[in-house]
Structures are given as C-alpha cells and as structure tokens.
C-alpha positions in Angstrom: -48.7 67.4 20.8 -49.8 71.0 20.8 -48.2 73.7 18.5 -49.5 77.3 18.8 -48.5 80.0 16.3 -47.6 82.7 15.5 -45.1 83.1 18.4 -41.7 84.8 18.0 -41.1 83.8 21.7 -42.6 81.1 23.8 -46.1 82.3 24.8 -46.9 82.4 28.5 -48.7 79.3 29.8 -51.6 81.5 31.0 -52.2 82.8 27.4 -51.8 79.2 26.0 -54.5 78.1 28.5 -56.8 80.8 27.4 -56.3 79.8 23.7 -57.1 76.1 24.4 -60.0 77.1 26.7 -61.6 79.1 23.8 -60.8 76.2 21.4 -62.6 73.7 23.5 -65.5 75.8 24.7 -66.4 78.1 21.7 -64.6 77.0 18.5 -64.9 73.2 18.4 -67.0 72.0 21.4 -68.2 68.9 19.5 -64.6 67.7 19.0 -63.7 68.2 22.6 -66.5 66.3 24.4 -65.5 65.3 27.0 -62.9 68.1 27.5 -59.2 67.3 27.1 -56.6 68.5 29.6 -53.6 70.7 28.7 -50.3 71.5 30.6 -50.0 75.1 29.1 -47.0 74.1 26.9 -46.9 71.2 24.4 -48.9 68.4 26.0 -52.6 67.7 25.7 -54.2 64.5 27.0 -57.7 63.3 26.1 -59.8 60.5 27.7 -60.6 59.2 24.2 -59.0 59.5 20.8 -59.9 62.9 19.2 -61.7 62.5 15.8 -58.9 63.7 13.5 -58.9 61.7 10.2 -55.2 62.0 9.6 -54.2 62.1 13.3 -53.7 65.8 13.1 -55.8 68.9 12.8 -55.3 72.7 12.7 -57.7 75.4 14.0 -57.5 79.2 13.4 -59.3 81.7 15.5 -59.0 84.9 17.6 -59.3 85.2 21.4 -61.9 88.0 21.0 -64.8 88.5 18.7 -64.3 92.2 17.7 -61.6 94.7 17.4 -61.3 97.9 19.3 -59.7 101.3 18.4 -56.0 101.9 19.2 -55.4 103.8 22.4 -52.0 105.3 22.2 -49.3 106.8 20.1 -47.5 104.6 17.7 -50.3 102.0 17.3 -52.4 101.4 14.2 -55.9 100.1 14.3 -55.4 96.4 13.8 -57.9 93.6 14.3 -57.4 91.0 17.0 -54.6 88.6 16.6 -55.3 85.2 14.9 -53.8 82.1 16.5 -53.3 78.8 14.8 -53.4 75.7 17.0 -52.1 72.4 15.5 -52.9 69.3 17.4 -51.1 66.0 16.5 -51.7 62.5 18.0 -48.3 61.2 19.1 -49.0 58.4 21.6 -51.5 56.3 23.5 -51.0 55.8 27.2 -51.6 52.2 28.5 -52.6 52.4 32.2 -51.4 48.8 32.6 -47.8 50.1 32.4 -48.4 52.2 35.5 -50.0 49.4 37.4 -47.0 47.1 36.7 -44.6 49.9 37.7 -46.3 50.4 41.1 -45.9 46.6 41.7 -42.1 46.9 41.0 -42.4 44.8 37.8 -41.6 47.7 35.4 -38.7 50.2 35.3 -39.2 54.0 35.4 -39.1 54.5 31.7 -40.7 57.1 29.4 -44.1 55.4 29.2 -44.4 55.5 33.0 -43.2 59.1 33.1 -45.8 60.1 30.5 -48.6 58.3 32.4 -47.7 60.1 35.7 -47.4 63.5 33.8 -50.9 62.9 32.4 -52.4 62.3 35.9 -50.7 65.5 37.1 -52.2 67.5 34.3 -55.7 66.0 35.0 -55.7 67.0 38.7 -54.3 70.5 38.0 -56.6 71.4 35.0 -59.7 72.5 37.1 -57.8 75.0 39.3 -55.6 76.4 36.5 -58.7 77.4 34.6 -59.9 79.6 37.5 -56.8 80.8 39.5 -53.4 82.2 38.9 -50.9 79.3 38.7 -47.3 78.3 38.2 -46.2 74.8 37.2 -47.5 72.8 40.2 -49.3 75.3 42.4 -52.3 77.6 42.1 -53.0 80.6 44.3 -56.1 82.2 45.8 -56.8 85.7 47.3 -58.3 84.1 50.5 -55.1 84.8 52.4 -52.9 87.7 51.3 -50.3 90.1 52.7 -49.2 93.4 51.1 -45.5 93.7 51.9 -44.7 97.0 50.1 -42.4 97.5 47.1 -45.5 96.9 44.9 -45.7 93.3 46.0 -48.7 91.3 47.5 -48.2 87.8 48.7 -50.9 85.1 48.1 -51.2 81.8 49.8 -51.5 78.9 47.4 -51.7 75.1 47.1 -49.2 72.7 45.7 -50.3 69.3 44.3 -48.4 66.6 42.6 -49.3 62.9 41.8 -46.4 60.7 43.1 -45.8 57.0 42.7 -45.3 54.9 45.8 -45.0 51.2 46.5 -48.3 49.6 45.3 -50.3 52.9 44.9 -50.4 56.4 43.6 -50.4 59.3 46.1 -51.2 63.0 45.8 -48.6 65.2 47.6 -50.4 68.3 48.8 -48.7 71.3 50.5 -49.2 75.0 50.9 -47.1 77.5 48.9 -46.6 81.2 48.4 -46.4 83.5 45.4 -45.4 87.1 45.1 -48.0 89.1 43.0 -47.9 92.5 41.5 -49.9 95.0 43.6 -53.2 95.4 41.7 -54.6 98.9 40.9 -53.2 102.0 39.2 -49.6 101.5 37.8 -48.6 104.8 39.2 -49.4 103.6 42.8 -47.4 100.4 42.3 -44.5 102.3 40.7 -44.3 104.8 43.6 -44.5 102.1 46.2 -41.8 100.0 44.5 -39.4 103.0 44.4 -40.4 104.0 48.0 -41.4 107.5 47.0 -45.2 107.3 47.6 -45.2 110.5 49.7 -43.7 112.6 46.9 -46.6 111.8 44.5 -46.6 111.0 40.8 -44.2 113.9 39.9 -41.5 111.7 41.4 -41.8 109.7 38.1 -41.1 112.8 36.0 -37.6 113.2 34.3 -38.2 116.9 34.3 -38.6 116.9 38.1 -35.4 114.9 38.7 -36.5 111.2 38.2 -33.0 109.6 37.9 -32.1 107.3 35.0 -30.9 104.6 37.5 -34.4 104.5 39.2 -36.1 104.5 35.8 -34.2 101.3 34.8 -35.0 99.7 38.2 -38.7 100.5 37.7 -38.6 99.2 34.1 -37.2 95.9 35.4 -40.0 95.6 37.9 -42.8 96.5 35.3 -41.5 94.7 32.2 -43.7 91.7 31.5 -46.6 92.8 33.6 -50.1 92.8 32.0 -52.0 96.1 32.2 -55.5 97.2 31.4 -55.8 100.5 29.5 -58.5 102.6 31.2 -59.1 106.0 29.6 -61.6 108.1 31.7 -64.8 108.8 29.9 -64.4 105.8 27.6 -66.9 102.9 27.9 -65.5 99.8 29.7 -67.0 97.6 26.9 -64.5 99.0 24.4 -61.5 97.8 26.5 -59.2 95.3 25.0 -57.7 92.3 26.9 -54.9 93.2 29.3 -51.6 93.7 27.4 -47.9 93.3 28.3 -45.6 96.1 29.3 -42.4 96.0 27.2 -40.6 99.0 28.7 -40.9 102.6 29.9 -40.3 105.8 27.9 -37.4 108.1 28.8 -39.6 111.2 28.6 -43.0 112.3 29.8 -46.1 112.3 27.7 -45.9 116.1 27.0 -42.3 115.8 25.8 -42.7 112.6 23.8 -43.9 113.0 20.2 -44.5 110.7 17.2 -45.5 111.2 13.6 -49.0 110.5 12.5 -50.1 109.1 9.2 -50.7 112.5 7.8 -47.1 113.4 8.5 -47.8 115.8 11.4 -45.9 115.5 14.6 -47.9 115.3 17.9 -47.1 114.6 21.5 -48.6 111.7 23.4 -50.4 114.1 25.7 -51.9 116.1 22.7 -52.9 112.8 21.0 -54.9 111.7 24.0 -56.6 115.0 24.3 -57.5 115.1 20.5 -58.4 111.4 20.0 -59.9 110.5 23.4 -61.0 113.9 24.7 -58.9 113.3 27.8 -56.5 115.9 29.2 -53.7 114.2 31.2 -53.4 115.0 34.9 -49.7 114.1 35.0 -48.3 114.9 31.5 -44.7 115.0 32.6 -44.3 111.5 34.0 -42.9 108.6 32.0 -45.2 106.5 29.8 -45.6 102.8 29.4 -44.7 101.2 26.1 -46.6 98.0 25.3 -45.4 95.0 23.3 -47.3 96.3 20.3 -45.4 99.6 20.3 -48.3 101.6 21.6 -47.3 104.3 24.1 -49.8 104.8 27.0 -49.6 107.4 29.7 -49.0 105.7 33.0 -52.2 107.2 34.6 -54.3 105.3 32.1 -52.9 101.9 33.1 -54.0 99.6 35.8 -52.6 96.2 36.9 -55.3 93.5 37.1 -55.3 91.3 40.2 -53.5 88.0 40.5 -50.4 88.4 38.4 -47.5 86.3 39.6 -44.2 88.2 39.7 -41.8 85.9 38.0 -38.7 87.8 39.1 -36.5 87.8 42.2 -38.1 89.4 45.2 -35.9 92.4 46.3 -33.5 91.2 49.1 -34.9 93.6 51.6 -38.3 91.9 51.2 -37.1 88.3 51.7 -37.8 88.4 55.4 -41.4 89.4 54.8 -41.8 86.5 52.4 -40.4 84.1 54.9 -42.6 85.5 57.7 -45.7 84.9 55.5 -44.6 81.5 54.2 -43.4 80.1 57.6 -46.0 78.2 59.6 -45.5 76.1 62.6 -46.0 72.3 62.0 -49.5 72.1 63.5 -50.6 75.3 61.6 -49.2 74.0 58.4 -50.9 70.6 58.9 -54.3 72.3 59.5 -53.8 74.4 56.3 -53.0 71.3 54.3 -56.2 69.6 55.6 -58.2 72.6 54.7 -56.7 72.5 51.2 -58.6 69.3 50.4 -61.8 71.3 50.5 -60.4 73.9 48.1 -59.0 71.2 45.8 -62.3 69.3 45.8 -61.2 66.6 43.4 -64.7 65.0 43.3 -66.1 68.1 41.7 -63.6 68.3 38.8 -65.2 67.2 35.5 -61.7 66.4 34.2 -60.9 64.0 37.1 -64.3 62.3 36.5 -64.0 62.0 32.7 -60.5 60.4 33.0 -61.9 57.8 35.4 -59.6 58.9 38.2 -60.8 58.4 41.7 -59.4 60.3 44.8 -60.5 58.7 48.0 -63.4 60.9 49.3 -62.2 60.7 52.9 -58.5 61.3 51.9 -56.3 62.5 54.8 -52.7 63.0 55.7 -50.8 59.7 55.4 -49.8 57.9 58.6 -46.4 56.1 58.3 -43.6 54.5 60.2 -40.3 56.4 60.7 -37.0 55.7 62.5 -34.8 58.0 64.5 -31.1 57.6 63.7 -28.5 57.8 66.4 -26.3 60.9 66.0 -22.5 60.5 65.6 -20.2 61.2 68.6 -18.2 64.3 67.9 -14.5 64.8 68.9 -13.0 68.1 70.0 -9.3 68.8 70.7 -6.8 68.2 73.4 -7.4 70.2 76.5 -11.2 70.1 76.2 -12.9 69.4 79.5 -15.5 67.5 77.4 -13.4 66.0 74.4 -16.4 64.0 73.0 -20.0 64.9 72.8 -23.2 63.3 71.5 -25.6 65.9 70.1 -29.1 66.1 71.6 -32.0 67.3 69.4 -29.5 68.2 66.7 -27.5 70.7 68.7 -24.5 71.1 71.1 -22.3 74.0 72.3 -18.7 75.0 72.5 -18.5 75.4 76.3 -15.3 74.0 77.7 -14.2 72.7 74.3 -11.1 73.3 72.2 -11.1 73.0 68.4 -10.0 69.6 67.2 -7.1 71.3 65.4 -6.8 74.9 66.3 -5.0 77.2 63.8 -2.3 79.7 64.9 -2.2 83.4 64.1 1.2 85.1 63.9 0.1 88.5 62.6 -3.3 90.1 62.0 -4.8 93.5 61.4 -8.2 95.1 62.0 -9.7 97.5 59.5 -12.9 99.5 60.4 -15.0 100.9 57.6 -17.8 102.1 59.9 -17.8 105.9 60.8 -15.7 106.6 63.9 -18.7 108.2 65.6 -20.5 104.9 65.5 -17.5 102.6 66.1 -14.7 104.4 67.8 -11.2 103.3 68.7 -12.2 102.1 72.2 -15.0 100.0 70.7 -12.5 98.5 68.3 -10.1 97.6 71.1 -13.0 96.1 73.1 -13.8 94.0 70.0 -10.2 92.8 69.8 -10.2 91.8 73.5 -13.4 89.8 72.8 -11.7 88.0 69.9 -8.5 87.3 71.9 -10.6 85.8 74.8 -12.4 83.7 72.2 -9.1 82.6 70.6 -7.8 81.5 74.0 -11.1 79.6 74.9 -11.0 77.4 71.8 -7.2 76.8 71.9 -6.1 79.0 69.0 -2.6 80.4 69.6 -2.2 84.2 68.8 1.3 85.6 68.8 0.1 89.2 68.4 -2.2 90.6 71.1 -2.2 94.2 69.9 -3.0 94.1 66.2 -2.9 97.3 64.1 -6.3 98.9 64.1 -7.1 101.2 61.2 -10.2 103.4 60.6 -10.7 104.2 56.9 -13.3 105.6 54.5 -11.7 104.1 51.3 -12.2 105.1 47.7 -10.9 101.6 46.7 -11.0 98.6 49.0 -7.9 97.0 47.3 -5.7 100.0 48.1 -7.0 100.3 51.6 -6.4 96.6 52.5 -3.1 96.6 50.8 -2.0 99.6 52.9 -3.3 97.8 56.0 -1.1 94.8 55.2 1.9 97.0 54.8 1.2 98.7 58.1 1.2 95.3 59.7 4.6 94.5 58.2 6.0 97.9 59.2 4.9 97.3 62.8 7.2 94.2 62.8 10.3 96.1 61.6 9.4 96.1 57.9 10.3 92.4 57.3 8.6 89.1 57.2 5.2 88.1 55.8 2.0 90.0 55.7 -1.0 89.3 58.1 -2.5 85.8 58.3 -5.9 87.4 58.9 -7.6 90.7 58.1 -10.7 91.4 60.3 -12.9 94.0 58.6 -15.7 95.9 60.4 -18.4 96.9 57.8 -21.3 99.3 58.2 -25.0 98.3 57.5 -26.0 97.7 53.9 -22.4 97.2 52.6 -22.8 94.4 50.1 -20.4 96.1 47.6 -17.7 96.5 50.3 -18.1 92.9 51.3 -17.7 91.7 47.7 -14.6 93.9 47.3 -13.0 92.6 50.6 -13.6 88.9 49.5 -12.2 89.6 46.0 -9.1 91.0 47.6 -8.7 88.2 50.1 -9.8 85.1 48.2 -8.8 86.0 44.6 -6.1 88.7 44.6 -3.9 88.2 47.7 -4.9 84.8 49.1 -5.2 86.1 52.7 -8.0 85.1 55.1 -10.6 87.8 55.7 -13.4 87.9 58.3 -16.1 90.5 57.9 -18.1 91.6 60.9 -21.2 93.9 61.0 -20.5 97.0 63.1 -23.9 96.8 64.9 -23.4 93.1 65.8 -19.8 93.1 67.0 -20.2 96.3 69.1 -20.3 95.1 72.7 -20.9 91.6 71.6 -21.0 88.7 74.0 -18.9 85.5 74.2 -21.4 83.5 72.2 -21.1 85.9 69.3 -17.3 85.7 69.2 -17.5 81.9 69.6 -19.6 81.8 66.4 -17.1 84.1 64.6 -14.2 81.7 65.5 -16.1 78.8 64.0 -15.6 80.6 60.7 -12.0 81.9 61.3 -10.4 78.6 62.3 -11.2 76.7 59.1 -10.2 79.7 57.0 -6.7 79.5 58.5 -6.3 75.7 58.0 -7.7 74.5 61.3 -10.4 71.8 61.9 -13.2 72.6 64.3 -14.6 69.1 65.0 -14.6 65.6 63.6 -16.9 62.6 63.9 -15.5 59.9 66.2 -14.3 57.2 63.8 -15.9 54.5 66.0 -19.3 56.0 65.7 -19.3 56.2 61.9 -17.1 53.3 60.8 -18.6 53.4 57.3 -17.3 56.9 56.8 -13.8 56.7 58.4 -12.8 53.1 57.7 -8.9 53.3 57.4 -9.0 50.4 54.9 -11.3 52.3 52.6 -10.1 55.9 52.4 -13.0 58.0 51.1 -13.5 61.2 49.2 -16.9 62.8 49.8 -17.7 65.4 47.2 -20.6 67.9 47.0 -21.5 69.6 43.7 -24.0 72.3 42.8 -25.0 74.7 40.0 -26.6 78.1 40.5 -28.6 79.8 37.8 -29.3 83.5 37.2 -32.5 85.1 38.3 -35.7 84.7 36.2 -35.5 87.0 33.2 -31.8 87.8 33.6 -30.6 87.2 30.0 -26.9 87.0 29.3 -25.9 86.1 32.9 -23.9 82.9 33.4 -24.6 79.9 35.6 -21.9 79.0 38.2 -20.7 75.6 39.3 -19.0 74.4 42.4 -17.3 71.2 43.5 -16.3 70.8 47.1 -14.6 67.7 48.7 -12.6 66.6 51.7 -8.8 66.2 51.7 -8.5 64.6 55.2 -9.3 61.2 56.6 -12.0 62.6 59.0 -14.1 64.2 56.2 -13.9 67.6 58.1 -11.4 69.6 56.0 -12.7 70.6 52.6 -11.4 72.4 49.5 -13.5 74.0 46.7 -13.4 74.9 43.1 -15.8 77.3 41.3 -16.3 77.7 37.6 -18.5 79.7 35.2 -20.6 78.1 32.4 -23.4 78.5 29.9 -26.5 80.2 31.3 -29.1 77.8 32.8 -27.2 74.6 31.9 -27.7 72.2 34.8 -25.0 69.6 33.9 -21.5 70.6 35.0 -19.2 71.1 32.0 -15.9 71.2 33.8 -16.5 68.4 36.3 -13.7 66.2 35.0 -11.1 69.0 35.4 -12.4 70.0 38.8 -12.5 66.4 40.1 -9.1 65.6 38.6 -7.5 68.5 40.5 -9.4 67.6 43.7 -8.3 63.9 43.7 -4.7 65.1 43.2 -5.0 67.5 46.2 -6.5 64.6 48.3 -3.6 62.3 47.5 -1.0 65.0 48.3 -2.7 65.9 51.7 -2.8 62.2 52.7 0.9 61.7 51.8 2.4 65.0 52.9 0.3 66.1 55.9 -1.3 62.9 57.3 1.8 60.8 56.2 -0.5 58.0 55.1 0.4 55.6 52.3 -1.0 54.4 49.9 -2.6 57.8 49.3 -5.2 56.7 46.8 -8.9 56.9 47.8 -10.8 53.6 47.5 -14.2 55.2 47.5 -15.8 58.3 46.0 -19.2 59.4 47.4 -20.6 62.1 45.1 -23.5 64.2 46.4 -25.2 66.2 43.7 -27.5 69.1 44.6 -30.2 70.8 42.6 -31.1 68.1 40.0 -34.7 67.4 39.2 -36.0 63.9 38.7 -36.2 64.4 35.0 -32.4 65.0 34.9 -31.3 62.0 36.9 -30.4 60.1 33.7 -28.3 63.1 32.5 -26.2 62.9 35.7 -25.5 59.3 34.8 -24.8 60.0 31.1 -22.8 63.3 31.4 -21.4 63.7 34.9 -20.6 60.1 36.0 -18.3 59.5 33.0 -16.4 62.7 33.9 -15.9 61.4 37.4 -14.6 58.1 36.1 -12.2 59.9 33.8 -11.0 62.1 36.7 -10.1 59.0 38.6 -8.3 57.5 35.6 -6.3 60.8 35.1 -4.9 60.2 38.6 -4.3 56.5 38.1 -6.8 55.8 40.9 -9.1 52.8 41.0 -11.9 53.8 43.3 -15.6 52.8 43.5 -18.1 55.5 42.9 -21.5 56.2 44.6 -23.7 59.0 43.2 -26.5 60.4 45.3 -28.8 63.3 44.4 -29.9 65.4 47.4 -33.1 67.3 46.9 -34.6 70.0 49.0 -37.0 71.5 46.4 -39.9 69.2 47.2 -43.1 69.4 49.2 -43.0 66.3 51.4 -43.4 67.3 55.0 -43.4 65.1 58.2 -45.5 65.8 61.2 -45.1 64.0 64.6 -48.4 62.2 65.5 -47.9 62.8 69.3 -46.6 65.9 71.0 -44.2 63.7 73.0 -42.5 62.6 69.7 -41.8 66.3 68.6 -38.8 68.4 69.3 -39.2 71.8 71.0 -40.3 73.5 67.7 -43.1 70.9 67.2 -41.2 69.2 64.3 -40.0 65.6 64.0 -36.6 65.2 65.8 -33.3 65.4 64.0 -32.4 62.0 62.5 -35.9 61.1 61.4 -35.6 58.8 58.4 -38.4 57.5 56.2 -37.5 54.8 53.6 -40.9 53.1 53.0 -44.6 53.8 52.1 -43.9 57.1 50.2 -40.6 56.1 48.5 -40.1 55.1 44.9 -41.5 51.7 43.8 -38.2 50.6 42.0 -35.4 53.0 42.9 -33.2 53.4 46.0 -34.3 56.6 47.8 -35.1 57.8 51.4 -36.0 61.0 53.2 -33.8 62.2 56.1 -34.7 65.1 58.4 -31.3 65.7 59.8 -31.8 69.0 61.6 -33.9 70.2 64.5 -36.5 72.8 63.8 -36.1 76.5 64.5 -38.9 78.4 62.7 -41.8 76.9 60.8 -42.0 73.4 59.5 -38.7 71.5 58.8 -38.2 70.2 55.3 -36.5 66.8 55.1 -33.8 66.2 52.4 -34.7 63.6 49.7 -31.8 61.3 48.8 -31.9 59.4 45.5 -29.1 56.9 45.0 -28.5 56.8 41.3 -25.4 54.7 41.1 -23.6 52.6 43.8 -20.5 50.6 43.0 -19.7 50.5 46.7 -22.9 48.5 47.4 -23.8 50.4 50.6 -26.7 49.2 52.6 -29.5 51.6 53.2 -28.5 51.8 56.9 -24.9 52.6 56.0 -25.8 55.4 53.6 -28.3 56.9 55.9 -25.8 56.9 58.8 -22.9 58.4 56.8 -25.3 61.1 55.3 -26.5 62.0 58.8 -22.9 62.1 60.2 -21.9 64.5 57.4 -24.7 66.8 58.5 -22.8 67.3 61.8 -19.4 68.4 60.4 -20.6 71.8 58.9 -17.9 74.1 60.4 -20.0 77.2 60.8 -22.4 75.9 63.3 -22.9 73.8 66.4 -26.1 72.3 65.0 -26.6 69.5 62.5 -27.7 71.0 59.2 -30.3 70.0 56.7 -28.0 68.5 54.0 -24.5 66.9 54.2 -21.7 69.5 54.8 -20.0 69.2 51.3 -23.3 69.9 49.5 -24.0 72.8 51.8 -20.5 74.2 51.1 -21.0 73.7 47.3 -24.1 75.8 47.6 -22.2 78.6 49.5 -19.3 78.5 47.0 -21.8 79.0 44.1 -23.5 81.9 45.8 -20.1 83.6 46.3 -19.2 83.3 42.6 -19.7 87.0 42.1 -16.7 87.6 44.3 -14.6 86.3 41.4 -15.3 89.5 39.4 -13.3 92.6 40.0 -15.4 95.1 42.0 -14.0 97.8 39.7 -15.5 96.1 36.6 -18.9 97.0 35.1 -20.5 93.6 35.6 -24.1 93.8 37.0 -24.3 90.9 39.4 -27.5 91.9 41.1 -30.4 89.5 41.3 -32.8 91.5 39.2 -33.7 90.5 35.6 -32.6 92.2 32.4 -34.1 91.5 29.0 -31.6 91.2 26.2 -31.9 89.8 22.6 -30.1 86.6 22.0 -27.0 88.2 20.2 -26.4 90.7 23.1 -27.0 87.9 25.7 -24.4 85.7 23.9 -21.8 88.5 23.9 -22.5 89.4 27.5 -22.1 85.7 28.5 -18.7 85.5 26.8 -17.6 88.6 28.7 -18.7 87.1 32.0 -16.6 84.0 31.2 -13.6 85.9 30.1 -13.6 88.1 33.3 -14.1 85.3 35.8 -10.9 85.3 38.0 -9.8 82.0 39.6 -9.0 81.5 43.3 -5.6 82.5 44.6 -3.4 79.5 45.1 -3.4 80.1 48.9 -7.2 80.0 48.9 -7.4 76.8 47.0 -6.0 74.8 49.9 -8.2 76.4 52.6 -11.8 76.6 53.6 -12.0 80.3 52.4 -15.8 79.9 52.0 -16.7 79.4 55.7 
C-alpha cells in the first residue's frame, strides 16, 4: 500500500509516478533492487518482500535538488516541496491461486483479482515511465493529427492482461488521446477561441475580450502544466512544469499586488524590475498557477504530451472519429506493429517478475458462429409482410408499419429564416411527409396543416400559440395537435432542448425536429427515416420479431418484460453536476413497444438509487397494457430480463448486492412472482474480431452481423459471450460483451444469444440491426436527453465542459439540480417519446 503526502487533493498519477521513480532510482536504490512496479495510485507490487523491519517504512524527499527564485507576482521564494511516501506491506500474492482459477477450480475472488491487477501493472510499468499514459493506454508522437481548437490527437496502445480458459492473454488494441497543443500558451489560447488572425490583443479585456470567452478559455487551460520561460533567463534556472489554476480578469499592466515592503506594483512592472523583461503584450490576461503566482501568458509554454482530460468540444468530435477510425485490415496491421513498440521481452519489470510473453505472439485465431437473424413482421397491406435481414440490414420498400399510428391534427413550425426556408419549401416538405405517411400506412386526417414561420423570443410561447392556431382552424373546439413538426436552423441545440422540454415535459405532445438543410428538397428515403421516429412517438409500432423465429422471447406461456438500464455521468472535471439514470422496458407481448423513466441522482454514482420505484411503476404499466390493450389475462409477467449498461467488471457484485434486491422488491410491490435474469452489456472494451478470409467478411471488411464467440477468450468460470450484432459501416466494428450475472430462468447459452440478437433488430429508429439490444440503446438515449427535463429559461449550465468547484459549492449545486429536475408529462410516460 502506498500513501503519498502532503496532498489536499488526490495527486495526478503522472506526478505520483515521478515521485516513486525518484524514490527507487535516487533515494533508496538499494531497497528497490529489483525495482517494484506501481499503478500511480495506492498499489505497489514487488517481486520479493521489501526489507522493512516492521512491514512499513516512510521516506521523505524532494523531486528536485535545488530551489529556484520565484517568477511572478504573489509568490514567495520557497524551497522545493517535500513529499512523504509511506509504504506498507498488506498482502502476499500466491500465483497458485491464479493457476487454479484458470483451470476453473477457483472462483473469481479478491485474491484472483489482485493477482491479475499485479500482472497488468507489471506489463504497463515500462511504457508509463517513458510515455504519456492513462489507466490502460500509453501514447506516442509517432502518429499525430492537429485538429484545431488547441488540440492535437496522438495514437496510442491499449494493453490489458485478461484471464481465459486455461491461460492468460494480453488484449492489445490501438487507442487515441486528445493532447493540449504544445508551444506558447498564447498560440493555444487563440486557436482554442478561433481568433488566431486577430493576434494576442484578442485576449485583452481592454480590447473587448468578453467575460464569457474568458471563462471558456479558463475551462480549457485549468489543470494544464506549463513551463515558465522568461526571455534572457537561463534555462537551467527553470522549475518543473506547474499547473494552471485559473486566468486573471485583467491584463498584466492593470493587475497589481503588494510587495513585502508594502509598495504596490503591477505584474508588468514586477517583471521589468525583477527579471529585466519588458512585456510585449502587457494588456492580455495572465495565468495564475496553483501556488498563487501570476505569470504573464507570453512567458508560459505548454510542454508536449499532456493528455486533455476534458470533453472534446462537440464540433471536434468528427475529427476525433476520423483519426480513431480504421478499417479492419488497417487496424489489424497497427495492432501487429504495436507488438514491436510494446516489446515485452525488453522490459526489466516483466523479466524480474518472471513473466514470459511468447516471443512470437500474434493475433489469436479462434472459432466463431454466425447466428440466424430473426424474421421481422410488418403490417397488413405490405407487399412483403415478413422479411429476413441480410448482413444486418433491410429496407421499408413496399412495407406498412406493423401498427401504424393515426394523426388527426398536426402543425408545422419553421424557425429557420424565410429566405432560407420559404413557404413553398415548407409546403413541399409537408407533401413529402404526407406521401411518406401514406406509404407506411399511417392515416392522416388533415392534409393541409397550419404552417407558421416564427423567430421566437420564447419557444414555449411560440409552440403554445401554434397549438392554439391549430385549434382555431378547426372552429375553436376539440383537442390540440397530435404532432408538432419543427424545422430548426443549423446549430440550434438550445432551441431543440426547449422544443423537447415543451413537448415531453410541459404539454405531453409529440414533437419532431427537422434540420432545415436536410428536409429542404429531401428524398423519399429521408422522410421514411423520419417516420420511423414519428410512428412510435404517436403510439404506433414499426416492426416486431416473428414469434416463431424467436420463441424464447415471445413464448405466450412465459410473458416477458425486457428492461434496459443505464447511468450517465457528468464530463471529467464538472463538479456539482448530477448523474442521470434511465430505465426502459417493453409493455407489449412482442417486445417492440417501450416506455421509459429518467431520474437524477448523486454525481458519479454508478448504482441506481431509484431502481425499485422505477421498476415498480414499470411492472404496473406492463400489467395494465396487457390487460386493457392486449386483453390478455393473467397480466403478470413470468420472466424479467434485465440488461444493464455501463458497469465495469469491478462493479458486477454491486449490481447483485444493490440493484437485484431492488428488482425483487419491485416485483413484490406488484404481487408478481417472476424469475429474473441479469445481464451486463459492455461496449467499453478493446476486444476486436477480424475475419480470416475476405470471403467471410461483410462489405465493410468486418465480421458479419450475428458473429458470436463464447469460447477461447471468455471467462474461465463465469457465463459470458461476445456478440457482434451489427454490420460494419465505418472502421472496425466493436462486439458487445454480455456477462450473465444472475439467471433464475436457467436460459441456455443459445437461447440468451438468440434473444439478445433478436432484440438488436427491434430498434425503432433504423432498418438495421444495432450493436446492443434495443432497450439498452433506448436507456442510453433517455439518459443523454436528461437535460431536456430542465427549464430552458433556468440558469442551469448543462454543457459538456468541466467546471471546478469546492465541495460545499458542488454539494449545493447538486441539490439545485435535483430540485429543478422536472418529471415527464403523463402523456409522454406511455409513449416512446425518446425515438
């Protein structure tokens, strides 16, 4: 066990690694021969017991040998910081435990987990000493891409030791990290704000640098390490890179502080008097370091290779995907090349621990199966009422929805400027929608909806007025519109949120937003895709799996609820923001019609607090739908299949200890006696499958949809499998990893694989099989839409960027988020508003 002090906050893993490196190399090399390995946090593993008489020892030392003079205003001349490192022997790992586990003779307990952790730390130690790293990957500058906004992408290598049946494997993959653009801070700041042509004066409050942009820049730069380079000063006197805390509100020539002799002096004057350096840009904002020192921005540079542990700006996501995406054969070549970079045989740590990685290690060759896709059923009047997907895709040609919804009244609201989207364009769009409605069997009783062009101050007032116009058109009586179609301009995220808040939360009316540039002169395929979303929002069902092709899912003797649950957490560094939870489940016998519930809970808590209440309500809705709509009795479900997204392997036991009892109580609350199966679906892993022969690949070069692997690389003792349920589009497809944690229904592996694959085909928004079962996919969407539960007129910042707050402020802000979270309108609760 490693304890490093002093530290008010958790020290960065990179700094901890530097401290331990100095301890082993310079401070106590005799103690650490051979060298121990360290994970950057609390765990150190040694190949032999370290010679500590009492099982514990403390070391005190500094990271540098000499102090250097203070550089900026507000900083005294202190010596280098002293760190205390306390090492305590807590356990001895017996490798025999791991050997028994791999043979299936030992359960996956803490001793096994610790042994696997130790092996992972051993293989990662060498690269983490030389390259920028995060938990499981390290990154090199051999392949980089500058994407603007002060960001440079680096290619990296992921590695993880994984247990398999009878052996240990190393999972190797390529990965990507966003780095801060190295070089002068001024250059990175100007590029981030998109004002490079205006030059450094764009960062001067005196020359109109807005407060809003200053805060945005501060979010980008807070936490970055900078070198202080004062021209004319010897490089030898430079201190190690230090962390930016925030930016000043004024420029160096306006910012003053009091010296020890009581005299006031500006930062610009201080640098001229103390360092004999006259600032070139005295009016631009300064950088405040963690120590309190204030340094002019022109004296700061960003060293290369700093990982940006914040959300990448949304407009740069496409660039990241373009860099990270590689076609299967390219990715496989990169992974093979990685073995040369990883070079396990050259690592002193791997040798000292007696580990041996096969010198001619290559990609593992294994057996896979291709599952048959389910037959899908469309509605009456379809020229082709049933279809069997090929390569994970099909189309809507000559097909009617299984249960088409009807529209009595609807209204179209255009928020794009009339010059760009005139009245004739709007009427043409309405004609396209009407043709689409007819093609899929949706009955529309109003062929000339009210069309309104508006530039609203408040979306609520605008949409409310549109609803009233619709009522007035019908003589001032009857209900409002069933559907509001809203045409939005480019970059209108705020408008979109306000429309959804109005429809889903305030009024309970279906809304469909369309991008003006997409729906202008759109083709039939575009409107067909839009209708895939509109029909479920109005209570319709697009398609169902043929009960005969998936008997395990639609067995009338075993009515089944399939649930999907997910939790979404705030962006890195966003203190005081909540996490959001979602539970989605079917109410119909065909597992195609779903309802959802969304809640707010404590920040970064993975286990769902309100699962019992959400599931209780859901089971009640299921029973009422079966009884009142499907006229089926008894209405009770016999089986509950609970798919849980986003849980790491270390939290599997928490799901069984915290969430499973809540599900059981929810059943008891409804007087239902049903058997439960709990499956965790994982996508955040680095296992990739590559077809051995070109003939076995789909058109994108990936393994075909339905590829399942349940041997060779699966867990030695647990029930798990990999299923690649979708066909490739771009890059290398990622299979989903299914871990069956609990199974009262005693499903066979074949049955669970078949029903999971079938559920990947009932995702309403597409005519392709998707990568994870539809209820899990829906839960993910519901979580990401949680911001729509907040009033657009409120002052809640729901952007993805991070904000640093102290714990008291963060706690107060979290309570405010909880108090202002508005529930769904009753109408929305019964419909698939999230499609």
